[in-house]
C-alpha positions in Angstrom: 69.0 60.9 41.7 69.1 57.5 39.5 69.8 54.3 41.2 71.5 55.7 44.5 70.8 55.4 48.1 71.5 57.6 51.5 72.1 60.6 49.6 72.6 64.2 50.7 72.0 67.4 48.3 71.6 70.6 50.5 69.3 72.6 50.5 68.7 75.3 46.8 71.0 73.7 44.6 70.2 73.2 40.8 71.5 71.3 38.1 72.9 67.8 40.3 72.5 64.7 38.7 73.0 61.4 40.8 73.8 57.8 39.3 74.4 54.7 40.8 75.4 56.2 44.1 75.8 55.7 47.4 76.0 57.8 51.2 76.9 60.9 49.1 76.4 64.4 50.3 76.5 67.3 47.4 77.1 70.6 48.8 77.6 73.0 45.1 75.0 73.0 42.5 75.4 71.8 39.2 77.3 68.7 39.6 77.2 65.4 38.1 77.5 62.2 39.4 78.8 58.7 38.3 79.7 55.3 41.4 80.2 58.2 43.9 82.8 59.7 41.1 82.3 63.2 40.2 81.9 63.5 36.4 82.7 66.5 33.6 80.4 65.1 30.4 82.2 66.9 27.9 78.5 68.3 25.8 76.9 71.0 24.6 73.7 72.3 25.3 72.0 70.6 22.0 68.8 68.9 21.5 69.3 67.6 18.0 66.0 66.7 15.5 66.4 63.5 13.7 63.9 61.5 11.4 66.6 58.5 9.3 69.6 56.6 12.0 72.6 57.9 12.7 75.9 57.1 14.5 75.1 58.5 18.6 76.7 62.4 18.6 78.8 62.8 21.4 78.3 66.7 21.9 74.5 66.4 21.9 73.0 66.6 25.1 69.7 64.9 23.3 67.5 64.1 20.7 63.8 64.4 19.3 62.7 61.5 17.6 60.8 61.8 14.5 60.3 58.0 13.3 57.0 59.3 11.7 58.4 57.0 7.7 60.7 54.9 9.0 62.3 53.1 12.3 65.1 55.2 13.9 68.6 53.6 15.3 71.2 55.3 16.7 74.2 53.5 16.8 77.1 53.0 19.6 79.8 52.8 18.7 82.4 52.4 21.6 85.2 51.6 20.6 85.0 53.9 17.3 84.9 56.8 19.8 85.5 57.8 22.6 82.8 58.7 25.3 82.6 60.6 28.0 82.7 58.0 31.1 79.2 59.3 32.7 77.9 61.5 29.2 73.9 61.3 29.9 71.8 61.7 26.3 68.0 62.0 27.0 66.3 60.8 24.4 62.4 61.5 23.2 60.1 59.4 20.8 58.0 62.6 19.3 55.5 59.6 16.2 53.3 57.2 17.0 54.3 55.2 13.6 57.8 52.8 13.6 59.9 52.7 16.9 62.6 53.4 17.6 66.5 51.7 18.6 69.2 51.9 20.2 72.0 50.2 18.9 75.7 49.2 20.1 78.2 47.8 18.1 81.3 46.7 17.6 81.6 45.1 21.4 79.6 47.5 23.0 76.3 46.8 24.6 74.0 48.6 26.2 72.1 47.4 29.8 74.7 44.7 28.3 72.5 43.7 25.3 72.4 45.0 21.6 69.6 47.3 21.5 66.6 48.6 22.8 63.4 49.5 21.4 61.5 52.0 22.1 57.6 52.2 20.4 56.1 54.1 22.7 55.2 58.1 21.7 56.3 61.0 23.9 58.9 57.9 25.8 61.4 59.6 27.3 64.2 57.8 28.0 67.7 58.3 29.6 70.8 56.5 28.6 74.7 57.0 30.9 77.4 55.8 29.6 79.7 54.0 32.5 82.4 53.2 30.2 84.1 52.7 27.1 82.2 50.4 25.5 79.3 49.9 28.2 76.3 51.9 28.3 72.7 51.8 30.8 69.4 53.2 29.8 66.6 54.5 32.5 63.6 55.1 31.3 62.2 58.3 33.5 
């Protein structure tokens, strides 16, 4: 449960994600909810390992980022790409040398700004699409 309150998840359920929900009761496994609405992310279970900058891949589930040679940028462009509301990506920084940045372009924002920087090795970040051109990050 991320930024959720007063929610009930029935016993023995698996793979349930609640984001910004209030008073929701979940009775089935393998469900994702955003703002009390069930979402169906169109994502393959793909983890990408990258060491160079690229556009956010809507088919990826997560990224392992090697920023040992240079900073790595992940570009979010909600006006060019059709990301699914409620879609979630996981990021992990694997090296200490340089930072990685989640950068919003073309009228898109992340946490209301244009860039989120991650410096710490092993740091994890969760990125959530909350509208066609707006994303939020959650640092577990």
